[in-house]
C-alpha positions in Angstrom: -11.7 -14.0 26.8 -15.2 -14.3 25.3 -16.1 -17.2 23.0 -16.1 -15.5 19.5 -17.6 -18.7 17.9 -20.6 -18.5 20.4 -21.2 -14.9 19.4 -21.1 -15.6 15.7 -23.6 -18.4 16.0 -26.1 -16.0 17.6 -25.9 -13.5 14.7 -27.0 -13.6 11.1 -24.2 -12.5 8.8 -24.7 -11.7 5.1 -22.1 -12.2 2.4 -19.3 -9.7 2.6 -19.3 -6.7 0.2 -16.4 -5.5 -1.9 -14.3 -2.9 -0.2 -14.7 -1.4 3.3 -18.0 0.0 4.5 -17.2 3.3 6.3 -19.7 4.3 9.1 -19.5 7.4 11.2 -20.9 7.1 14.7 -22.0 10.6 15.4 -24.1 12.9 17.6 -23.2 16.5 18.4 -24.4 16.0 22.0 -22.0 14.5 24.5 -22.9 11.8 27.0 -25.2 9.8 24.7 -23.2 6.6 24.5 -21.5 7.4 21.2 -18.1 6.1 22.0 -19.4 3.2 24.0 -21.5 2.2 20.9 -18.5 2.7 18.6 -16.3 0.5 20.7 -18.8 -2.3 21.3 -20.2 -2.4 17.8 -16.7 -2.6 16.5 -16.0 -5.5 18.9 -19.2 -7.3 18.0 -18.4 -7.0 14.2 -14.9 -8.3 14.9 -16.4 -11.2 16.8 -18.1 -12.5 13.7 -14.8 -12.5 11.8 -15.2 -9.1 10.2 -11.9 -7.1 9.9 -12.7 -3.8 11.6 -10.8 -0.6 11.9 -12.0 2.0 14.5 -10.8 5.6 13.9 -10.8 7.7 17.1 -11.6 11.2 15.9 -12.7 12.5 19.3 -9.9 14.7 20.9 -11.0 13.2 24.3 -9.5 9.9 23.1 -12.1 7.9 25.0 -12.4 5.2 22.3 -8.6 4.7 22.5 -8.7 4.4 26.3 -11.7 2.1 26.2 -9.7 -0.3 24.0 -6.7 -0.2 26.4 -4.4 2.0 24.3 -2.0 3.7 26.7 -1.9 7.5 26.4 1.9 7.3 26.0 1.5 5.1 23.0 -0.4 7.5 20.8 2.4 9.5 19.2 1.2 8.3 15.8 -2.5 9.1 15.9 -5.4 10.6 13.9 -3.8 14.1 14.2 -0.6 12.9 12.5 -2.7 11.2 9.8 -5.1 14.1 9.1 -2.8 17.2 9.6 0.6 15.9 8.8 -0.2 13.3 6.2 1.2 10.2 7.9 0.0 7.1 6.1 -2.8 5.1 7.6 -0.6 2.0 7.8 1.8 3.8 10.1 -0.8 5.0 12.6 -2.9 1.8 13.0 -2.5 -0.2 16.2 -3.8 -3.6 17.0 -6.2 -3.7 19.9 -6.7 -6.6 22.4 -9.8 -7.6 20.4 -9.0 -10.1 17.7 -9.7 -8.6 14.3 -10.1 -5.0 15.6 -7.5 -2.3 14.8 -7.6 1.3 15.9 -6.2 4.7 15.0 -5.9 6.3 18.4 -6.5 9.9 19.3 -3.7 11.9 21.1 -3.7 15.2 22.8 -2.7 17.1 19.7 -6.0 16.3 18.0 -7.6 19.0 20.3 -6.0 21.7 18.1 -6.9 20.1 14.8 -10.1 22.0 14.3 -8.2 25.3 14.2 -5.4 24.0 12.0 -7.8 22.6 9.5 -9.4 26.0 8.9 -6.4 27.2 6.8 -5.6 23.9 5.1 -6.3 23.0 1.5 -9.1 20.5 1.1 -9.8 20.9 4.8 -13.1 19.0 4.5 -11.6 16.0 2.7 -8.5 15.4 4.8 -9.9 12.3 6.5 -11.2 10.8 3.3 -7.8 11.3 1.6 -6.0 9.9 4.6 -8.1 6.7 4.6 -7.7 6.2 0.8 -6.8 2.8 -0.3 -5.1 1.9 3.0 -8.3 0.7 4.4 -9.1 -1.9 1.7 -8.1 -4.8 3.9 -11.0 -4.0 6.3 -14.6 -4.9 6.0 -15.8 -2.1 8.2 -14.3 1.2 9.2 -16.1 2.9 12.1 -15.3 6.6 12.9 -16.0 7.8 16.5 -16.8 11.4 15.9 -16.4 14.2 18.5 -19.5 15.6 20.2 -19.7 18.7 18.0 -20.6 19.5 14.4 -17.2 21.0 13.5 -14.6 20.3 10.9 -13.6 17.0 12.3 -17.1 15.6 12.2 -17.6 17.1 8.7 -14.5 15.2 7.7 -16.0 12.0 9.0 -19.3 12.6 7.2 -17.6 13.2 4.0 -15.4 10.2 4.3 -18.2 7.9 5.2 -21.0 6.0 3.3 -23.3 6.0 6.3 -24.0 7.4 9.7 -25.1 5.6 12.8 -26.6 7.9 15.4 -26.7 6.9 19.2 -29.6 8.7 20.9 -30.0 9.0 24.6 -33.6 8.6 25.9 -34.0 12.0 27.3 -36.2 15.1 27.0 -34.1 17.0 24.4 -33.3 14.0 22.3 -35.5 14.9 19.3 -34.4 18.5 19.2 -30.7 17.6 18.9 -31.4 14.8 16.4 -33.3 17.2 14.1 -30.2 19.5 14.1 -27.9 16.5 13.2 -30.2 15.3 10.4 -30.2 18.7 8.8 -26.4 18.7 8.9 -26.3 15.3 7.3 -28.7 16.5 4.6 -26.5 19.4 3.9 -23.4 17.3 3.6 -25.2 14.9 1.3 -26.2 17.8 -1.0 -22.9 19.6 -1.1 -20.1 17.1 -0.4 -21.2 13.4 -0.3 -24.3 12.3 -2.3 -24.0 8.7 -1.2 -24.2 9.5 2.5 -27.1 7.8 4.2 -28.5 7.1 7.7 -27.5 3.6 8.6 -29.8 3.8 11.7 -30.6 5.4 15.0 -29.9 3.4 18.2 -31.6 4.4 21.5 -29.1 4.3 24.4 -29.3 4.5 28.2 -32.8 3.1 28.0 -34.5 2.5 31.4 -37.8 0.5 31.2 -38.7 1.8 34.7 -38.7 5.3 33.4 -41.8 6.5 31.6 -39.7 9.2 29.8 -37.5 6.5 28.1 -40.7 4.9 26.7 -42.0 8.2 25.6 -38.8 9.2 23.9 -38.6 5.8 22.2 -42.2 6.1 20.9 -41.7 9.6 19.7 -38.4 8.7 17.8 -40.0 5.6 16.3 -43.1 7.5 15.2 -41.0 10.2 13.5 -38.2 8.2 12.0 -39.9 4.8 11.5 -37.7 1.9 10.4 -34.5 4.0 10.6 -34.6 3.3 14.3 -33.1 -0.1 15.3 -35.3 -2.5 17.2 -32.5 -3.0 19.6 -32.2 -0.6 22.5 -29.1 -0.3 24.8 -30.1 -0.4 28.4 -28.6 1.5 31.3 -26.2 -1.1 32.6 -23.5 -0.9 35.3 -21.2 -3.3 33.5 -21.2 -1.1 30.5 -20.1 1.9 32.7 -17.4 -0.2 34.4 -15.7 -1.7 31.3 -13.8 1.4 30.0 -12.0 1.8 33.3 -10.5 -1.7 32.6 -9.6 -0.7 29.1 -12.0 -3.3 27.7 -15.2 -3.3 25.6 -18.1 -4.5 27.7 -18.2 -7.6 25.4 -14.8 -8.7 26.8 -15.5 -7.4 30.3 -18.8 -9.3 30.8 -20.2 -10.9 27.8 -23.3 -12.1 29.6 -24.5 -8.8 30.9 -27.6 -7.0 29.4 -25.4 -4.3 27.8 -23.2 -6.9 26.0 -26.2 -8.8 24.8 -27.8 -5.6 23.5 -24.7 -4.6 21.5 -24.6 -8.1 20.0 -28.2 -7.7 18.9 -27.4 -4.2 17.5 -24.5 -5.7 15.4 -26.8 -8.3 14.0 -29.2 -5.6 12.9 -26.4 -3.5 11.4 -25.2 -6.5 9.4 -28.6 -7.4 8.2 -29.1 -3.9 7.0 -25.7 -3.8 5.4 -26.6 -7.0 3.5 -29.1 -4.9 1.5 -26.9 -1.9 1.0 -25.1 -1.1 -2.2 -21.8 0.6 -1.7 
């Protein structure tokens, strides 16, 4: 078990805000480290005594698996909450990480996109489901599916900010531009307070000139919206989910864990200047 006190001493933590801060972790492209970022950022925030809720909104359920939630223990899940109206308090489960709870994703969530089409307030179902039930949390992170469909739209409407994991690859900027346009449309039509919390570069390989080029291009275009922290390619990060653990609990000393701790520190410092 990692030493949470040691983690906390290495991070600057601002005074807590009133009410939960809801952040969607989103990118319509799969394989960019979105779920890994959601899991480990949530873990790092919990390590500095923040009360955190992770909502697994991806039908693949990888965030649930990565936190050790057995597939046979997901009868009460995000599908039940969004589609059937089950209260948040009934679908929340404790994870193995102290201070981190999760609403898991089960198999039924794969059909939610189709069912939402004919439902009243289909874009606001998640926001309504979270409601006042999340007041005991400091942060609510939403792991979005790798698509810009109704589930992701629900997450963007329910959130105050978006954190975008971006893989250091050739088509990164093209996909990011599409996501930014979607966020801007959501801001104009549904959620005027929605903002970009930040863009985090993932799967960064310093030996690869392409990683450096993508990093430079993204920073030139988006400026200080890009976090200083980059998440490196790291074997331990890849191994951790197969053990049902965040990498911070699997190997706190590895390069991936240290990067996510630094990322959490940056998120908290930015949040210290954010008005909800």
